[in-house]
PQR file with spaces between the fields and no chain letter, atoms N, CA, C, O and H, PARSE charges and radii, in Angstrom:
ATOM       1  N    MET     1     290.280  209.726  198.233 -0.4000 1.5000
ATOM       2  CA   MET     1     288.954  210.061  197.781 -0.0000 2.0000
ATOM       3  C    MET     1     288.078  210.481  198.953  0.5500 1.7000
ATOM       4  O    MET     1     287.239  211.369  198.801 -0.5500 1.4000
ATOM       5  N    ALA     2     288.251  209.868  200.114 -0.4000 1.5000
ATOM       6  CA   ALA     2     287.465  210.232  201.293 -0.0000 2.0000
ATOM       7  C    ALA     2     287.794  211.649  201.736  0.5500 1.7000
ATOM       8  O    ALA     2     286.919  212.368  202.219 -0.5500 1.4000
ATOM       9  H    ALA     2     288.932  209.147  200.238  0.4000 1.0000
ATOM      10  N    ASP     3     289.057  212.059  201.574 -0.4000 1.5000
ATOM      11  CA   ASP     3     289.444  213.425  201.939 -0.0000 2.0000
ATOM      12  C    ASP     3     288.716  214.445  201.079  0.5500 1.7000
ATOM      13  O    ASP     3     288.324  215.503  201.570 -0.5500 1.4000
ATOM      14  H    ASP     3     289.767  211.475  201.181  0.4000 1.0000
ATOM      15  N    GLU     4     288.532  214.135  199.798 -0.4000 1.5000
ATOM      16  CA   GLU     4     287.820  215.045  198.909 -0.0000 2.0000
ATOM      17  C    GLU     4     286.381  215.216  199.360  0.5500 1.7000
ATOM      18  O    GLU     4     285.841  216.320  199.296 -0.5500 1.4000
ATOM      19  H    GLU     4     288.851  213.275  199.399  0.4000 1.0000
ATOM      20  N    ALA     5     285.755  214.144  199.815 -0.4000 1.5000
ATOM      21  CA   ALA     5     284.368  214.215  200.266 -0.0000 2.0000
ATOM      22  C    ALA     5     284.246  215.060  201.521  0.5500 1.7000
ATOM      23  O    ALA     5     283.307  215.848  201.635 -0.5500 1.4000
ATOM      24  H    ALA     5     286.194  213.247  199.868  0.4000 1.0000
ATOM      25  N    THR     6     285.176  214.918  202.478 -0.4000 1.5000
ATOM      26  CA   THR     6     285.106  215.708  203.703 -0.0000 2.0000
ATOM      27  C    THR     6     285.485  217.157  203.454  0.5500 1.7000
ATOM      28  O    THR     6     284.999  218.042  204.159 -0.5500 1.4000
ATOM      29  H    THR     6     285.939  214.278  202.386  0.4000 1.0000
ATOM      30  N    ASN     7     286.340  217.429  202.472 -0.4000 1.5000
ATOM      31  CA   ASN     7     286.713  218.809  202.162 -0.0000 2.0000
ATOM      32  C    ASN     7     285.551  219.573  201.547  0.5500 1.7000
ATOM      33  O    ASN     7     285.459  220.788  201.719 -0.5500 1.4000
ATOM      34  H    ASN     7     286.735  216.711  201.899  0.4000 1.0000
ATOM      35  N    SER     8     284.662  218.891  200.837 -0.4000 1.5000
ATOM      36  CA   SER     8     283.543  219.571  200.192 -0.0000 2.0000
ATOM      37  C    SER     8     282.336  219.713  201.122  0.5500 1.7000
ATOM      38  O    SER     8     281.376  220.407  200.786 -0.5500 1.4000
ATOM      39  H    SER     8     284.736  217.904  200.697  0.4000 1.0000
ATOM      40  N    MET     9     282.376  219.070  202.273 -0.4000 1.5000
ATOM      41  CA   MET     9     281.260  219.142  203.218 -0.0000 2.0000
ATOM      42  C    MET     9     281.414  220.356  204.134  0.5500 1.7000
ATOM      43  O    MET     9     282.524  220.735  204.507 -0.5500 1.4000
ATOM      44  H    MET     9     283.156  218.506  202.547  0.4000 1.0000
ATOM      45  N    THR    10     280.285  220.948  204.483 -0.4000 1.5000
ATOM      46  CA   THR    10     280.314  222.044  205.442 -0.0000 2.0000
ATOM      47  C    THR    10     280.405  221.462  206.850  0.5500 1.7000
ATOM      48  O    THR    10     280.208  220.264  207.054 -0.5500 1.4000
ATOM      49  H    THR    10     279.383  220.640  204.179  0.4000 1.0000
ATOM      50  N    ALA    11     280.702  222.317  207.805 -0.4000 1.5000
ATOM      51  CA   ALA    11     280.782  221.869  209.199 -0.0000 2.0000
ATOM      52  C    ALA    11     279.442  221.314  209.657  0.5500 1.7000
ATOM      53  O    ALA    11     279.398  220.337  210.405 -0.5500 1.4000
ATOM      54  H    ALA    11     280.862  223.290  207.639  0.4000 1.0000
ATOM      55  N    ALA    12     278.360  221.921  209.218 -0.4000 1.5000
ATOM      56  CA   ALA    12     277.024  221.455  209.607 -0.0000 2.0000
ATOM      57  C    ALA    12     276.745  220.060  209.036  0.5500 1.7000
ATOM      58  O    ALA    12     276.159  219.214  209.712 -0.5500 1.4000
ATOM      59  H    ALA    12     278.396  222.714  208.610  0.4000 1.0000
ATOM      60  N    GLU    13     277.164  219.829  207.801 -0.4000 1.5000
ATOM      61  CA   GLU    13     276.968  218.514  207.184 -0.0000 2.0000
ATOM      62  C    GLU    13     277.823  217.460  207.893  0.5500 1.7000
ATOM      63  O    GLU    13     277.369  216.341  208.132 -0.5500 1.4000
ATOM      64  H    GLU    13     277.641  220.516  207.252  0.4000 1.0000
ATOM      65  N    MET    14     279.053  217.824  208.222 -0.4000 1.5000
ATOM      66  CA   MET    14     279.927  216.884  208.928 -0.0000 2.0000
ATOM      67  C    MET    14     279.358  216.579  210.320  0.5500 1.7000
ATOM      68  O    MET    14     279.420  215.440  210.783 -0.5500 1.4000
ATOM      69  H    MET    14     279.422  218.733  208.028  0.4000 1.0000
ATOM      70  N    LEU    15     278.807  217.597  210.979 -0.4000 1.5000
ATOM      71  CA   LEU    15     278.201  217.396  212.294 -0.0000 2.0000
ATOM      72  C    LEU    15     277.034  216.419  212.200  0.5500 1.7000
ATOM      73  O    LEU    15     276.855  215.572  213.075 -0.5500 1.4000
ATOM      74  H    LEU    15     278.757  218.522  210.602  0.4000 1.0000
ATOM      75  N    GLU    16     276.250  216.538  211.148 -0.4000 1.5000
ATOM      76  CA   GLU    16     275.138  215.612  210.938 -0.0000 2.0000
ATOM      77  C    GLU    16     275.643  214.178  210.773  0.5500 1.7000
ATOM      78  O    GLU    16     275.058  213.244  211.323 -0.5500 1.4000
ATOM      79  H    GLU    16     276.396  217.226  210.437  0.4000 1.0000
ATOM      80  N    GLN    17     276.725  214.005  210.017 -0.4000 1.5000
ATOM      81  CA   GLN    17     277.308  212.678  209.813 -0.0000 2.0000
ATOM      82  C    GLN    17     277.852  212.106  211.123  0.5500 1.7000
ATOM      83  O    GLN    17     277.686  210.918  211.402 -0.5500 1.4000
ATOM      84  H    GLN    17     277.200  214.763  209.570  0.4000 1.0000
ATOM      85  N    VAL    18     278.496  212.947  211.919 -0.4000 1.5000
ATOM      86  CA   VAL    18     279.030  212.507  213.209 -0.0000 2.0000
ATOM      87  C    VAL    18     277.893  212.093  214.133  0.5500 1.7000
ATOM      88  O    VAL    18     277.991  211.078  214.822 -0.5500 1.4000
ATOM      89  H    VAL    18     278.631  213.912  211.693  0.4000 1.0000
ATOM      90  N    ASN    19     276.815  212.873  214.150 -0.4000 1.5000
ATOM      91  CA   ASN    19     275.662  212.516  214.981 -0.0000 2.0000
ATOM      92  C    ASN    19     275.061  211.185  214.556  0.5500 1.7000
ATOM      93  O    ASN    19     274.650  210.387  215.398 -0.5500 1.4000
ATOM      94  H    ASN    19     276.735  213.697  213.590  0.4000 1.0000
ATOM      95  N    THR    20     275.011  210.947  213.256 -0.4000 1.5000
ATOM      96  CA   THR    20     274.504  209.672  212.742 -0.0000 2.0000
ATOM      97  C    THR    20     275.408  208.525  213.175  0.5500 1.7000
ATOM      98  O    THR    20     274.921  207.469  213.578 -0.5500 1.4000
ATOM      99  H    THR    20     275.345  211.596  212.572  0.4000 1.0000
ATOM     100  N    ALA    21     276.713  208.726  213.095 -0.4000 1.5000
ATOM     101  CA   ALA    21     277.664  207.683  213.504 -0.0000 2.0000
ATOM     102  C    ALA    21     277.535  207.385  214.996  0.5500 1.7000
ATOM     103  O    ALA    21     277.580  206.224  215.402 -0.5500 1.4000
ATOM     104  H    ALA    21     277.108  209.585  212.768  0.4000 1.0000
ATOM     105  N    ILE    22     277.375  208.417  215.807 -0.4000 1.5000
ATOM     106  CA   ILE    22     277.203  208.216  217.253 -0.0000 2.0000
ATOM     107  C    ILE    22     275.924  207.438  217.523  0.5500 1.7000
ATOM     108  O    ILE    22     275.915  206.518  218.341 -0.5500 1.4000
ATOM     109  H    ILE    22     277.338  209.360  215.478  0.4000 1.0000
ATOM     110  N    THR    23     274.845  207.802  216.841 -0.4000 1.5000
ATOM     111  CA   THR    23     273.570  207.094  217.011 -0.0000 2.0000
ATOM     112  C    THR    23     273.707  205.633  216.619  0.5500 1.7000
ATOM     113  O    THR    23     273.180  204.756  217.305 -0.5500 1.4000
ATOM     114  H    THR    23     274.852  208.549  216.176  0.4000 1.0000
ATOM     115  N    ASN    24     274.408  205.359  215.526 -0.4000 1.5000
ATOM     116  CA   ASN    24     274.608  203.973  215.091 -0.0000 2.0000
ATOM     117  C    ASN    24     275.364  203.166  216.130  0.5500 1.7000
ATOM     118  O    ASN    24     275.056  201.995  216.354 -0.5500 1.4000
ATOM     119  H    ASN    24     274.836  206.071  214.969  0.4000 1.0000
ATOM     120  N    ILE    25     276.337  203.772  216.757 -0.4000 1.5000
ATOM     121  CA   ILE    25     277.092  203.069  217.799 -0.0000 2.0000
ATOM     122  C    ILE    25     276.221  202.820  219.014  0.5500 1.7000
ATOM     123  O    ILE    25     276.241  201.729  219.585 -0.5500 1.4000
ATOM     124  H    ILE    25     276.587  204.723  216.575  0.4000 1.0000
ATOM     125  N    LEU    26     275.453  203.827  219.413 -0.4000 1.5000
ATOM     126  CA   LEU    26     274.607  203.679  220.592 -0.0000 2.0000
ATOM     127  C    LEU    26     273.503  202.644  220.386  0.5500 1.7000
ATOM     128  O    LEU    26     273.125  201.941  221.323 -0.5500 1.4000
ATOM     129  H    LEU    26     275.437  204.713  218.949  0.4000 1.0000
ATOM     130  N    ILE    27     272.992  202.551  219.167 -0.4000 1.5000
ATOM     131  CA   ILE    27     271.922  201.584  218.877 -0.0000 2.0000
ATOM     132  C    ILE    27     272.490  200.201  218.569  0.5500 1.7000
ATOM     133  O    ILE    27     272.011  199.195  219.093 -0.5500 1.4000
ATOM     134  H    ILE    27     273.300  203.121  218.406  0.4000 1.0000
ATOM     135  N    GLY    28     273.519  200.158  217.712 -0.4000 1.5000
ATOM     136  CA   GLY    28     274.004  198.874  217.221 -0.0000 2.0000
ATOM     137  C    GLY    28     275.262  198.353  217.879  0.5500 1.7000
ATOM     138  O    GLY    28     275.689  197.235  217.589 -0.5500 1.4000
ATOM     139  H    GLY    28     273.907  200.975  217.287  0.4000 1.0000
ATOM     140  N    GLY    29     275.861  199.128  218.750 -0.4000 1.5000
ATOM     141  CA   GLY    29     277.078  198.684  219.412 -0.0000 2.0000
ATOM     142  C    GLY    29     278.332  199.157  218.700  0.5500 1.7000
ATOM     143  O    GLY    29     278.287  199.604  217.554 -0.5500 1.4000
ATOM     144  H    GLY    29     275.514  200.036  218.986  0.4000 1.0000
ATOM     145  N    GLN    30     279.443  199.049  219.398 -0.4000 1.5000
ATOM     146  CA   GLN    30     280.731  199.504  218.872 -0.0000 2.0000
ATOM     147  C    GLN    30     281.227  198.589  217.758  0.5500 1.7000
ATOM     148  O    GLN    30     281.835  199.055  216.794 -0.5500 1.4000
ATOM     149  H    GLN    30     279.479  198.686  220.329  0.4000 1.0000
ATOM     150  N    SER    31     280.975  197.312  217.884 -0.4000 1.5000
ATOM     151  CA   SER    31     281.392  196.367  216.842 -0.0000 2.0000
ATOM     152  C    SER    31     280.418  195.205  216.792  0.5500 1.7000
ATOM     153  O    SER    31     279.689  194.938  217.748 -0.5500 1.4000
ATOM     154  H    SER    31     280.481  196.934  218.667  0.4000 1.0000
ATOM     155  N    TYR    32     280.420  194.526  215.670 -0.4000 1.5000
ATOM     156  CA   TYR    32     279.592  193.327  215.544 -0.0000 2.0000
ATOM     157  C    TYR    32     280.247  192.358  214.575  0.5500 1.7000
ATOM     158  O    TYR    32     281.133  192.721  213.802 -0.5500 1.4000
ATOM     159  H    TYR    32     281.011  194.743  214.893  0.4000 1.0000
ATOM     160  N    LYS    33     279.785  191.113  214.639 -0.4000 1.5000
ATOM     161  CA   LYS    33     280.379  190.057  213.834 -0.0000 2.0000
ATOM     162  C    LYS    33     279.274  189.282  213.141  0.5500 1.7000
ATOM     163  O    LYS    33     278.274  188.909  213.755 -0.5500 1.4000
ATOM     164  H    LYS    33     279.066  190.818  215.267  0.4000 1.0000
ATOM     165  N    ILE    34     279.473  189.044  211.847 -0.4000 1.5000
ATOM     166  CA   ILE    34     278.557  188.212  211.072 -0.0000 2.0000
ATOM     167  C    ILE    34     279.411  187.140  210.415  0.5500 1.7000
ATOM     168  O    ILE    34     280.223  187.425  209.535 -0.5500 1.4000
ATOM     169  H    ILE    34     280.285  189.346  211.348  0.4000 1.0000
ATOM     170  N    GLY    35     279.217  185.923  210.849 -0.4000 1.5000
ATOM     171  CA   GLY    35     280.025  184.827  210.331 -0.0000 2.0000
ATOM     172  C    GLY    35     281.479  185.046  210.691  0.5500 1.7000
ATOM     173  O    GLY    35     281.816  185.204  211.864 -0.5500 1.4000
ATOM     174  H    GLY    35     278.557  185.692  211.564  0.4000 1.0000
ATOM     175  N    SER    36     282.341  185.056  209.688 -0.4000 1.5000
ATOM     176  CA   SER    36     283.764  185.264  209.930 -0.0000 2.0000
ATOM     177  C    SER    36     284.174  186.732  209.770  0.5500 1.7000
ATOM     178  O    SER    36     285.340  187.079  209.960 -0.5500 1.4000
ATOM     179  H    SER    36     282.066  184.928  208.735  0.4000 1.0000
ATOM     180  N    ARG    37     283.218  187.581  209.423 -0.4000 1.5000
ATOM     181  CA   ARG    37     283.525  189.003  209.228 -0.0000 2.0000
ATOM     182  C    ARG    37     283.170  189.799  210.474  0.5500 1.7000
ATOM     183  O    ARG    37     282.170  189.538  211.143 -0.5500 1.4000
ATOM     184  H    ARG    37     282.272  187.299  209.269  0.4000 1.0000
ATOM     185  N    GLN    38     284.020  190.780  210.765 -0.4000 1.5000
ATOM     186  CA   GLN    38     283.788  191.632  211.922 -0.0000 2.0000
ATOM     187  C    GLN    38     283.918  193.097  211.505  0.5500 1.7000
ATOM     188  O    GLN    38     284.823  193.463  210.756 -0.5500 1.4000
ATOM     189  H    GLN    38     284.832  190.992  210.222  0.4000 1.0000
ATOM     190  N    LEU    39     282.997  193.931  212.005 -0.4000 1.5000
ATOM     191  CA   LEU    39     283.040  195.366  211.735 -0.0000 2.0000
ATOM     192  C    LEU    39     283.161  196.106  213.054  0.5500 1.7000
ATOM     193  O    LEU    39     282.390  195.869  213.984 -0.5500 1.4000
ATOM     194  H    LEU    39     282.262  193.634  212.614  0.4000 1.0000
ATOM     195  N    THR    40     284.125  196.996  213.126 -0.4000 1.5000
ATOM     196  CA   THR    40     284.283  197.863  214.295 -0.0000 2.0000
ATOM     197  C    THR    40     284.078  199.290  213.832  0.5500 1.7000
ATOM     198  O    THR    40     284.764  199.772  212.930 -0.5500 1.4000
ATOM     199  H    THR    40     284.751  197.189  212.371  0.4000 1.0000
ATOM     200  N    ARG    41     283.136  199.949  214.452 -0.4000 1.5000
ATOM     201  CA   ARG    41     282.835  201.334  214.085 -0.0000 2.0000
ATOM     202  C    ARG    41     283.875  202.270  214.694  0.5500 1.7000
ATOM     203  O    ARG    41     284.723  201.856  215.483 -0.5500 1.4000
ATOM     204  H    ARG    41     282.578  199.557  215.185  0.4000 1.0000
ATOM     205  N    ALA    42     283.787  203.538  214.309 -0.4000 1.5000
ATOM     206  CA   ALA    42     284.700  204.556  214.817 -0.0000 2.0000
ATOM     207  C    ALA    42     284.614  204.630  216.341  0.5500 1.7000
ATOM     208  O    ALA    42     283.608  204.247  216.938 -0.5500 1.4000
ATOM     209  H    ALA    42     283.098  203.874  213.668  0.4000 1.0000
ATOM     210  N    ASP    43     285.672  205.120  216.950 -0.4000 1.5000
ATOM     211  CA   ASP    43     285.751  205.229  218.399 -0.0000 2.0000
ATOM     212  C    ASP    43     284.768  206.287  218.890  0.5500 1.7000
ATOM     213  O    ASP    43     284.779  207.422  218.415 -0.5500 1.4000
ATOM     214  H    ASP    43     286.489  205.430  216.465  0.4000 1.0000
ATOM     215  N    LEU    44     283.922  205.912  219.838 -0.4000 1.5000
ATOM     216  CA   LEU    44     282.899  206.810  220.353 -0.0000 2.0000
ATOM     217  C    LEU    44     283.505  208.050  220.998  0.5500 1.7000
ATOM     218  O    LEU    44     282.970  209.148  220.845 -0.5500 1.4000
ATOM     219  H    LEU    44     283.913  204.989  220.224  0.4000 1.0000
ATOM     220  N    TYR    45     284.608  207.893  221.713 -0.4000 1.5000
ATOM     221  CA   TYR    45     285.275  209.028  222.353 -0.0000 2.0000
ATOM     222  C    TYR    45     285.722  210.048  221.311  0.5500 1.7000
ATOM     223  O    TYR    45     285.535  211.250  221.499 -0.5500 1.4000
ATOM     224  H    TYR    45     285.043  207.002  221.838  0.4000 1.0000
ATOM     225  N    GLN    46     286.309  209.578  220.219 -0.4000 1.5000
ATOM     226  CA   GLN    46     286.769  210.473  219.157 -0.0000 2.0000
ATOM     227  C    GLN    46     285.594  211.156  218.463  0.5500 1.7000
ATOM     228  O    GLN    46     285.673  212.335  218.120 -0.5500 1.4000
ATOM     229  H    GLN    46     286.461  208.602  220.066  0.4000 1.0000
ATOM     230  N    LEU    47     284.509  210.418  218.258 -0.4000 1.5000
ATOM     231  CA   LEU    47     283.337  211.010  217.628 -0.0000 2.0000
ATOM     232  C    LEU    47     282.740  212.111  218.502  0.5500 1.7000
ATOM     233  O    LEU    47     282.319  213.151  217.996 -0.5500 1.4000
ATOM     234  H    LEU    47     284.445  209.460  218.537  0.4000 1.0000
ATOM     235  N    ARG    48     282.706  211.883  219.798 -0.4000 1.5000
ATOM     236  CA   ARG    48     282.171  212.906  220.698 -0.0000 2.0000
ATOM     237  C    ARG    48     283.057  214.145  220.726  0.5500 1.7000
ATOM     238  O    ARG    48     282.547  215.263  220.802 -0.5500 1.4000
ATOM     239  H    ARG    48     283.048  211.038  220.210  0.4000 1.0000
ATOM     240  N    ALA    49     284.361  213.969  220.666 -0.4000 1.5000
ATOM     241  CA   ALA    49     285.279  215.109  220.610 -0.0000 2.0000
ATOM     242  C    ALA    49     285.092  215.874  219.304  0.5500 1.7000
ATOM     243  O    ALA    49     285.087  217.105  219.293 -0.5500 1.4000
ATOM     244  H    ALA    49     284.776  213.062  220.604  0.4000 1.0000
ATOM     245  N    MET    50     284.938  215.138  218.204 -0.4000 1.5000
ATOM     246  CA   MET    50     284.719  215.759  216.909 -0.0000 2.0000
ATOM     247  C    MET    50     283.384  216.514  216.898  0.5500 1.7000
ATOM     248  O    MET    50     283.282  217.602  216.332 -0.5500 1.4000
ATOM     249  H    MET    50     284.941  214.138  218.213  0.4000 1.0000
ATOM     250  N    LYS    51     282.370  215.925  217.526 -0.4000 1.5000
ATOM     251  CA   LYS    51     281.062  216.575  217.602 -0.0000 2.0000
ATOM     252  C    LYS    51     281.172  217.920  218.333  0.5500 1.7000
ATOM     253  O    LYS    51     280.579  218.914  217.913 -0.5500 1.4000
ATOM     254  H    LYS    51     282.453  215.041  217.986  0.4000 1.0000
ATOM     255  N    LYS    52     281.927  217.936  219.413 -0.4000 1.5000
ATOM     256  CA   LYS    52     282.093  219.163  220.193 -0.0000 2.0000
ATOM     257  C    LYS    52     282.771  220.247  219.354  0.5500 1.7000
ATOM     258  O    LYS    52     282.344  221.402  219.362 -0.5500 1.4000
ATOM     259  H    LYS    52     282.409  217.129  219.754  0.4000 1.0000
ATOM     260  N    GLU    53     283.821  219.873  218.635 -0.4000 1.5000
ATOM     261  CA   GLU    53     284.541  220.828  217.787 -0.0000 2.0000
ATOM     262  C    GLU    53     283.668  221.343  216.644  0.5500 1.7000
ATOM     263  O    GLU    53     283.652  222.541  216.359 -0.5500 1.4000
ATOM     264  H    GLU    53     284.167  218.935  218.628  0.4000 1.0000
ATOM     265  N    LEU    54     282.950  220.440  215.997 -0.4000 1.5000
ATOM     266  CA   LEU    54     282.102  220.843  214.873 -0.0000 2.0000
ATOM     267  C    LEU    54     280.942  221.713  215.339  0.5500 1.7000
ATOM     268  O    LEU    54     280.576  222.668  214.653 -0.5500 1.4000
ATOM     269  H    LEU    54     282.964  219.467  216.228  0.4000 1.0000
ATOM     270  N    ALA    55     280.360  221.401  216.492 -0.4000 1.5000
ATOM     271  CA   ALA    55     279.267  222.213  217.022 -0.0000 2.0000
ATOM     272  C    ALA    55     279.752  223.630  217.312  0.5500 1.7000
ATOM     273  O    ALA    55     279.036  224.599  217.060 -0.5500 1.4000
ATOM     274  H    ALA    55     280.657  220.626  217.050  0.4000 1.0000
ATOM     275  N    ALA    56     280.959  223.750  217.838 -0.4000 1.5000
ATOM     276  CA   ALA    56     281.528  225.077  218.094 -0.0000 2.0000
ATOM     277  C    ALA    56     281.766  225.818  216.782  0.5500 1.7000
ATOM     278  O    ALA    56     281.533  227.024  216.694 -0.5500 1.4000
ATOM     279  H    ALA    56     281.541  222.963  218.043  0.4000 1.0000
ATOM     280  N    GLU    57     282.228  225.100  215.769 -0.4000 1.5000
ATOM     281  CA   GLU    57     282.483  225.713  214.468 -0.0000 2.0000
ATOM     282  C    GLU    57     281.174  226.183  213.828  0.5500 1.7000
ATOM     283  O    GLU    57     281.115  227.275  213.263 -0.5500 1.4000
ATOM     284  H    GLU    57     282.418  224.121  215.840  0.4000 1.0000
ATOM     285  N    VAL    58     280.135  225.364  213.918 -0.4000 1.5000
ATOM     286  CA   VAL    58     278.832  225.736  213.365 -0.0000 2.0000
ATOM     287  C    VAL    58     278.281  226.953  214.102  0.5500 1.7000
ATOM     288  O    VAL    58     277.733  227.861  213.479 -0.5500 1.4000
ATOM     289  H    VAL    58     280.183  224.477  214.378  0.4000 1.0000
ATOM     290  N    ALA    59     278.424  226.974  215.419 -0.4000 1.5000
ATOM     291  CA   ALA    59     277.941  228.104  216.215 -0.0000 2.0000
ATOM     292  C    ALA    59     278.693  229.382  215.860  0.5500 1.7000
ATOM     293  O    ALA    59     278.102  230.461  215.837 -0.5500 1.4000
ATOM     294  H    ALA    59     278.869  226.235  215.925  0.4000 1.0000
ATOM     295  N    ALA    60     279.981  229.270  215.584 -0.4000 1.5000
ATOM     296  CA   ALA    60     280.783  230.447  215.232 -0.0000 2.0000
ATOM     297  C    ALA    60     280.414  230.973  213.851  0.5500 1.7000
ATOM     298  O    ALA    60     280.495  232.177  213.607 -0.5500 1.4000
ATOM     299  H    ALA    60     280.462  228.393  215.602  0.4000 1.0000
ATOM     300  N    GLU    61     280.011  230.090  212.949 -0.4000 1.5000
ATOM     301  CA   GLU    61     279.633  230.498  211.597 -0.0000 2.0000
ATOM     302  C    GLU    61     278.292  231.219  211.584  0.5500 1.7000
ATOM     303  O    GLU    61     278.102  232.181  210.840 -0.5500 1.4000
ATOM     304  H    GLU    61     279.945  229.112  213.147  0.4000 1.0000
ATOM     305  N    GLY    62     277.370  230.751  212.406 -0.4000 1.5000
ATOM     306  CA   GLY    62     276.019  231.291  212.390 -0.0000 2.0000
ATOM     307  C    GLY    62     275.887  232.547  213.217  0.5500 1.7000
ATOM     308  O    GLY    62     276.840  233.020  213.836 -0.5500 1.4000
ATOM     309  H    GLY    62     277.524  229.969  213.010  0.4000 1.0000
ATOM     310  N    ASP    63     274.681  233.071  213.208 -0.4000 1.5000
ATOM     311  CA   ASP    63     274.382  234.232  214.032 -0.0000 2.0000
ATOM     312  C    ASP    63     274.233  233.758  215.465  0.5500 1.7000
ATOM     313  O    ASP    63     273.330  232.985  215.786 -0.5500 1.4000
ATOM     314  H    ASP    63     273.907  232.687  212.705  0.4000 1.0000
ATOM     315  N    SER    64     275.108  234.219  216.305 -0.4000 1.5000
ATOM     316  CA   SER    64     275.072  233.829  217.700 -0.0000 2.0000
ATOM     317  C    SER    64     274.534  234.979  218.531  0.5500 1.7000
ATOM     318  O    SER    64     274.969  236.121  218.379 -0.5500 1.4000
ATOM     319  H    SER    64     275.841  234.847  216.044  0.4000 1.0000
ATOM     320  N    ALA    65     273.606  234.683  219.393 -0.4000 1.5000
ATOM     321  CA   ALA    65     273.009  235.699  220.253 -0.0000 2.0000
ATOM     322  C    ALA    65     273.699  235.741  221.608  0.5500 1.7000
ATOM     323  O    ALA    65     273.176  236.329  222.555 -0.5500 1.4000
ATOM     324  H    ALA    65     273.253  233.756  219.516  0.4000 1.0000
ATOM     325  N    LEU    66     274.865  235.126  221.707 -0.4000 1.5000
ATOM     326  CA   LEU    66     275.543  235.017  222.996 -0.0000 2.0000
ATOM     327  C    LEU    66     275.856  236.376  223.594  0.5500 1.7000
ATOM     328  O    LEU    66     275.608  236.593  224.780 -0.5500 1.4000
ATOM     329  H    LEU    66     275.290  234.648  220.938  0.4000 1.0000
ATOM     330  N    LEU    67     276.392  237.291  222.809 -0.4000 1.5000
ATOM     331  CA   LEU    67     276.772  238.594  223.341 -0.0000 2.0000
ATOM     332  C    LEU    67     275.924  239.731  222.764  0.5500 1.7000
ATOM     333  O    LEU    67     276.329  240.891  222.831 -0.5500 1.4000
ATOM     334  H    LEU    67     276.593  237.115  221.846  0.4000 1.0000
ATOM     335  N    ASP    68     274.765  239.419  222.204 -0.4000 1.5000
ATOM     336  CA   ASP    68     273.870  240.470  221.734 -0.0000 2.0000
ATOM     337  C    ASP    68     273.371  241.267  222.929  0.5500 1.7000
ATOM     338  O    ASP    68     273.258  240.742  224.036 -0.5500 1.4000
ATOM     339  H    ASP    68     274.436  238.476  222.150  0.4000 1.0000
ATOM     340  N    ASN    69     273.080  242.509  222.701 -0.4000 1.5000
ATOM     341  CA   ASN    69     272.606  243.418  223.755 -0.0000 2.0000
ATOM     342  C    ASN    69     273.594  243.533  224.898  0.5500 1.7000
ATOM     343  O    ASN    69     273.199  243.662  226.057 -0.5500 1.4000
ATOM     344  H    ASN    69     273.171  242.936  221.801  0.4000 1.0000
ATOM     345  N    THR    70     274.861  243.487  224.582 -0.4000 1.5000
ATOM     346  CA   THR    70     275.921  243.634  225.583 -0.0000 2.0000
ATOM     347  C    THR    70     276.570  244.995  225.405  0.5500 1.7000
ATOM     348  O    THR    70     276.836  245.418  224.279 -0.5500 1.4000
ATOM     349  H    THR    70     275.182  243.382  223.641  0.4000 1.0000
ATOM     350  N    PHE    71     276.824  245.678  226.502 -0.4000 1.5000
ATOM     351  CA   PHE    71     277.409  247.010  226.452 -0.0000 2.0000
ATOM     352  C    PHE    71     278.688  247.037  227.265  0.5500 1.7000
ATOM     353  O    PHE    71     278.848  246.276  228.219 -0.5500 1.4000
ATOM     354  H    PHE    71     276.607  245.335  227.416  0.4000 1.0000
ATOM     355  N    VAL    72     279.588  247.914  226.881 -0.4000 1.5000
ATOM     356  CA   VAL    72     280.842  248.067  227.586 -0.0000 2.0000
ATOM     357  C    VAL    72     280.861  249.465  228.191  0.5500 1.7000
ATOM     358  O    VAL    72     280.536  250.448  227.525 -0.5500 1.4000
ATOM     359  H    VAL    72     279.458  248.532  226.106  0.4000 1.0000
ATOM     360  N    ALA    73     281.242  249.541  229.448 -0.4000 1.5000
ATOM     361  CA   ALA    73     281.349  250.839  230.128 -0.0000 2.0000
ATOM     362  C    ALA    73     282.791  251.054  230.535  0.5500 1.7000
ATOM     363  O    ALA    73     283.477  250.121  230.953 -0.5500 1.4000
ATOM     364  H    ALA    73     281.506  248.742  229.990  0.4000 1.0000
ATOM     365  N    TYR    74     283.249  252.296  230.410 -0.4000 1.5000
ATOM     366  CA   TYR    74     284.611  252.634  230.817 -0.0000 2.0000
ATOM     367  C    TYR    74     284.526  253.734  231.848  0.5500 1.7000
ATOM     368  O    TYR    74     283.975  254.805  231.594 -0.5500 1.4000
ATOM     369  H    TYR    74     282.692  253.054  230.070  0.4000 1.0000
ATOM     370  N    PHE    75     285.077  253.459  233.012 -0.4000 1.5000
ATOM     371  CA   PHE    75     285.119  254.446  234.087 -0.0000 2.0000
ATOM     372  C    PHE    75     286.566  254.863  234.278  0.5500 1.7000
ATOM     373  O    PHE    75     287.428  254.034  234.569 -0.5500 1.4000
ATOM     374  H    PHE    75     285.524  252.589  233.219  0.4000 1.0000
ATOM     375  N    ASP    76     286.827  256.152  234.112 -0.4000 1.5000
ATOM     376  CA   ASP    76     288.215  256.620  234.147 -0.0000 2.0000
ATOM     377  C    ASP    76     288.702  256.955  235.547  0.5500 1.7000
ATOM     378  O    ASP    76     289.831  257.426  235.687 -0.5500 1.4000
ATOM     379  H    ASP    76     286.127  256.826  233.875  0.4000 1.0000
ATOM     380  N    GLY    77     287.915  256.739  236.583 -0.4000 1.5000
ATOM     381  CA   GLY    77     288.360  256.906  237.973 -0.0000 2.0000
ATOM     382  C    GLY    77     288.447  258.346  238.420  0.5500 1.7000
ATOM     383  O    GLY    77     289.390  258.703  239.126 -0.5500 1.4000
ATOM     384  H    GLY    77     286.998  256.356  236.469  0.4000 1.0000
ATOM     385  N    ARG    78     287.534  259.162  238.053 -0.4000 1.5000
ATOM     386  CA   ARG    78     287.541  260.565  238.464 -0.0000 2.0000
ATOM     387  C    ARG    78     287.356  260.735  239.921  0.5500 1.7000
ATOM     388  O    ARG    78     287.340  261.863  240.414 -0.5500 1.4000
ATOM     389  H    ARG    78     286.767  258.872  237.480  0.4000 1.0000
């Protein structure tokens, strides 16, 4: 069921979720314990790698001004 939810999300939506997860780890810690129960959040290293990939995917989908106003010249060596 979780796969269905991630398949229907856009890269931008997934990036937002990853950013939220990273923020939760930075604010609340990697893991915590309440009574006899313990919760460990996703690995911060993996989340940062996923963030990098998703940010690149979002940038590729959108209008990128990286190579706008770029010209190519060909000199045939006369």
